[in-house]
C-alpha positions, 0 to 999 in steps of 0.5 A: 710168948711162943713167937718171941721164942722163935724170934732170933732177934729176941733177947733170951733173958727177956724171953725167960723172964716173961711170966709165961716162959716156964709153962710155954718152954715146958710145953715145948720141951715135952714135944718129941725130939727133933720137933720144931717146938722142942728144937726152938725151946732147946735153942733158947735154953742153950743160949740162956745163962744157967742162972736164968734157966734154973731160977724159975724152977727154984721158986716153990710156987712154980712147977716145970 
């Protein structure tokens, strides 16, 4: 999953819909500002349509 986040050719929608997307992106976003992990995760989130970013966190069974 993390390789897909870094793959510039990967479809952002597909990455965000993967079962591992929420925990992996949450993990990456907890890294320090400017780190490679956080920068990659922020780029994915910035490219994604808002509803794809919000949807996983609206499910009460998913924690972010």
